[in-house]
C-alpha positions in Angstrom: 0.0 0.1 0.0 1.2 3.5 -0.7 0.5 4.7 3.0 2.7 1.9 4.1 5.5 2.4 1.5 5.5 6.1 2.5 6.0 5.4 6.1 8.3 2.7 5.5 10.7 5.2 3.9 10.5 7.9 6.8 13.8 8.3 8.7 13.5 8.1 12.4 14.8 11.4 13.1 12.5 13.0 10.6 9.5 11.0 11.8 10.3 12.2 15.4 10.3 15.8 14.4 6.9 15.4 12.4 5.3 13.8 15.5 6.6 16.4 17.8 5.1 19.1 15.5 1.8 17.5 15.2 1.5 17.1 18.9 2.5 20.9 19.4 -0.3 21.6 16.7 -2.7 19.7 18.9 -1.9 21.6 22.0 -1.8 25.2 20.2 -5.0 24.5 18.1 -7.7 25.3 20.8 -5.6 28.4 21.6 -5.4 29.7 18.1 -8.8 28.7 16.8 -11.3 28.9 19.3 -12.6 32.0 21.0 -12.1 33.0 24.8 -15.1 31.3 26.4 -15.8 30.1 30.0 -18.3 27.4 31.1 -19.8 29.9 33.3 -19.5 33.6 31.8 -19.3 36.6 33.9 -22.8 37.7 34.8 -24.3 41.1 35.3 -27.4 41.6 37.7 -29.0 44.9 37.6 -32.2 46.7 39.2 -34.1 48.6 36.3 -36.8 51.0 36.3 -40.2 50.3 34.7 -39.2 53.0 32.1 -36.2 50.7 31.4 -38.6 48.0 30.4 -40.7 50.3 28.2 -37.6 51.2 26.5 -36.4 47.5 26.0 -39.7 45.6 25.4 -39.3 45.2 21.6 -36.1 43.5 22.1 -36.7 39.8 20.7 -34.1 38.4 22.8 -35.5 39.8 26.2 -37.5 37.3 28.1 -39.5 38.4 31.2 -40.1 36.1 34.2 -43.2 36.9 36.5 -42.1 34.9 39.6 -45.3 35.7 41.8 -46.6 32.7 43.5 -50.1 32.8 43.0 -51.1 32.2 39.3 -54.5 34.3 39.4 -52.3 37.3 40.1 -50.5 36.9 36.9 -53.8 36.0 35.1 -55.4 39.1 36.2 -52.5 41.2 34.8 -48.9 41.1 34.2 -46.0 42.8 32.1 -46.3 42.3 28.2 -44.7 39.0 27.1 -44.1 38.0 30.8 -44.0 34.1 31.6 -45.4 32.9 35.1 -43.2 30.7 36.7 -43.6 30.6 40.6 -40.3 31.1 42.5 -41.4 28.1 44.7 -41.0 26.1 41.7 -37.4 26.3 41.8 -36.8 24.2 45.1 -37.9 20.9 46.6 -36.9 18.1 48.8 -33.1 17.1 48.8 -32.0 14.4 50.8 -34.7 15.1 53.5 -34.0 18.6 53.8 -36.9 20.9 52.4 -36.7 23.9 50.1 -33.3 23.2 48.5 -32.6 24.3 44.9 -33.3 21.8 42.1 -30.4 19.9 40.4 -28.8 21.8 37.4 -30.7 19.3 35.0 -34.2 20.6 36.5 -33.2 23.9 36.7 -32.1 23.9 33.0 -35.6 22.4 32.1 -37.5 25.1 34.0 -35.6 27.9 32.2 -36.0 26.1 28.9 -39.7 25.7 29.3 -39.8 29.4 30.3 -38.5 30.4 26.8 -35.1 31.1 27.9 -31.9 30.3 26.0 -28.2 30.7 27.0 -28.2 34.1 25.0 -31.2 35.6 26.4 -31.5 38.6 28.4 -33.8 38.3 31.3 -36.2 40.6 33.4 -37.4 39.1 36.9 -40.0 40.7 38.8 -42.6 39.7 41.6 -44.5 42.1 44.1 -44.0 43.2 47.6 -42.0 41.2 49.9 -41.8 38.7 47.3 -38.8 40.8 45.9 -36.9 37.7 47.5 -38.4 35.3 44.9 -37.1 37.8 42.1 -33.7 38.0 43.6 -33.5 34.3 44.0 -34.5 33.6 40.5 -32.0 36.3 39.4 -29.2 34.4 41.5 -30.3 31.1 40.0 -29.9 32.6 36.3 -26.2 33.7 37.3 -25.6 30.4 38.9 -26.7 28.6 35.7 -24.5 31.0 33.4 -26.9 33.6 32.0 -24.9 36.8 31.7 -27.5 39.5 31.3 -30.1 39.8 34.1 -32.2 42.4 35.5 -34.6 42.6 38.6 -37.5 45.2 38.0 -37.2 47.9 40.8 -40.6 48.3 42.5 -41.8 45.0 41.1 -45.3 44.6 39.6 -46.7 47.4 41.9 -44.5 50.1 40.6 -44.8 49.1 36.9 -48.7 48.8 37.0 -48.8 52.4 38.4 -47.4 53.9 35.4 -47.5 51.6 32.6 -50.0 49.4 30.7 -50.4 45.7 31.7 -52.0 42.9 29.7 -53.8 39.8 30.2 -52.7 38.1 27.1 -50.4 35.1 27.4 -47.2 35.3 25.5 -46.1 32.8 22.4 -42.5 31.7 22.2 -40.8 28.4 20.8 -39.2 26.4 23.2 -35.3 26.3 22.8 -32.6 24.4 24.6 -31.0 25.8 27.9 -27.7 24.4 29.0 -26.7 25.2 32.6 -23.2 26.4 32.7 -22.8 25.9 36.4 -21.0 28.6 38.3 -19.8 27.4 41.6 -18.1 30.7 42.6 -21.2 32.0 43.7 -21.9 29.7 46.5 -20.3 28.0 49.5 -21.0 24.4 50.7 -21.3 23.3 54.3 -17.8 21.9 54.2 -16.5 25.2 53.3 -18.6 27.0 55.9 -17.1 24.8 58.5 -13.4 25.9 57.5 -14.8 29.9 57.4 -16.1 30.0 60.8 -13.9 32.4 63.0 -11.4 32.8 60.1 -9.9 36.5 60.0 -11.2 38.3 57.1 -14.3 36.3 56.7 -17.7 37.8 57.5 -21.2 36.1 57.5 -23.9 38.3 57.1 -27.5 37.1 58.4 -30.6 39.0 56.9 -33.2 37.1 58.9 -35.4 39.0 61.5 -33.6 39.7 64.7 -35.9 37.2 66.8 -34.8 34.3 64.4 -31.3 35.4 64.6 -31.1 35.5 68.2 -32.6 32.3 68.5 -35.9 33.7 70.3 -38.4 31.8 68.0 -38.5 28.1 68.3 -38.5 27.1 64.6 -35.7 24.8 63.9 -34.2 22.0 66.1 -31.6 24.3 67.1 -32.1 28.0 66.9 -29.9 30.8 66.7 -27.1 31.9 64.3 -23.4 31.2 63.0 -21.0 32.5 65.7 -19.8 35.9 64.4 -22.2 36.5 62.0 -23.6 40.3 61.6 -27.6 40.5 61.6 -28.7 43.0 58.8 -32.4 42.0 58.2 -33.1 42.4 54.6 -35.9 44.7 54.6 -33.1 47.6 55.9 -32.2 47.6 52.0 -35.6 48.2 50.8 -38.4 50.8 51.0 -41.0 50.4 53.8 -44.1 51.2 51.5 -42.8 48.9 48.7 -40.4 46.3 49.7 -39.5 45.5 46.1 -38.0 48.8 45.6 -34.4 49.3 46.9 -33.3 52.1 49.0 -30.7 54.4 47.3 -27.4 52.8 47.1 -25.8 55.6 49.3 -28.3 54.8 52.0 -27.5 51.1 51.8 -23.6 52.0 51.6 -24.2 54.1 54.9 -26.1 50.9 56.6 -23.1 48.8 55.7 -20.3 51.3 57.0 -22.1 51.5 60.1 -21.8 47.8 60.7 -18.2 47.8 59.4 -18.7 45.8 56.4 -16.3 46.7 53.7 -15.2 45.6 50.3 -12.4 43.8 51.8 -14.4 41.5 53.4 -14.8 37.8 52.3 -18.5 37.9 52.5 -20.7 34.9 53.0 -24.6 35.8 53.1 -26.7 33.0 55.0 -30.3 33.2 56.1 -33.0 30.7 56.6 -33.4 28.8 53.5 -31.1 30.3 50.8 -33.8 32.8 49.5 -33.4 36.0 51.7 -29.7 36.0 51.3 -29.9 36.7 47.4 -31.2 40.3 48.0 -28.1 41.3 49.9 -26.0 39.0 47.7 -27.0 40.9 44.4 -26.8 44.4 45.9 -23.3 43.8 47.7 -21.7 42.0 44.5 -23.5 43.6 41.5 -24.7 46.9 42.3 -21.9 47.9 44.9 -19.2 46.0 43.4 -17.9 44.2 46.5 -15.5 41.5 45.0 -16.0 38.4 47.3 -19.5 37.7 48.1 -21.0 34.2 48.2 -24.2 32.4 49.3 -24.4 29.7 51.9 -27.3 28.0 50.0 -28.1 25.3 52.6 -28.4 28.3 55.0 -29.9 27.6 58.7 -32.3 25.0 57.1 -29.0 22.7 56.6 -26.6 24.2 59.2 -29.1 23.6 62.3 -29.4 19.7 61.7 -25.7 19.1 62.3 -25.2 19.1 66.2 -21.4 19.2 66.2 -21.5 22.7 64.3 -21.5 25.8 66.8 -24.6 27.9 67.3 -24.6 31.4 68.8 -27.9 33.0 70.5 -28.7 36.6 71.6 -27.4 39.6 70.0 -24.6 39.6 67.5 -21.1 40.1 69.2 -18.7 42.3 67.2 -15.1 42.5 68.4 
């Protein structure tokens, strides 16, 4: 055969040189011909006004998620082209623990069924105190690799006060959504164990004061992670409409008063991993704090381990 004849005539030094060159090409080829790409691209989450939506509503790549938990609220009126998927649909039992985030496959199916692709821009909203559901879904979009995410500041109430709502259901084609998991946004229980009491690490707990202090008998063990700072999440929002943020200057002052600085390695932990998402987004995406993560299991998981330390009473700041 010609192939055999050619190879039989190759001299050993020349063959070795060609082999080395071929291997070098294999190594360099991805670097030369493939664009820079991360399995979990950097995400940006912003809070936007109803006017922003009015200006961007014609964008065919924009998807809107109405994550209010009561379907009849959505049916009675919603933002144009919004898809209703209740925020409680994103969580369920896992190994006996309640309200844990679904696995990546199921999260991907939920997003795909909601008309979202990996390249979509996504706006999320809810109403009132359920701003936590909107920020939770925004966090899960970031966690899943979506790069352009917005939360409607003021939620449905603010939008409906100035803009037209609709009762029409949107029409869209289902597309594939591939979760590009971004583990850098969260910490596990094993990591929490190592971080408790570590210099430079700050746990922020946004639960109500009584829960933080362990004064309400809800879990098997009640209290908080030793050293945690208690900043209840409503301190970041307007009293008359909890879906609307206070000014960033006001929030900066709240953090400064509590000695929370951008140099801290911040872990936000709450009851079920939902409340934590509001302060996570504000600190990381709106204020630009470089080291902010969520402990998703939060007190639901932490309190079930009898060997983990629990503090009660008011926070202790050294």
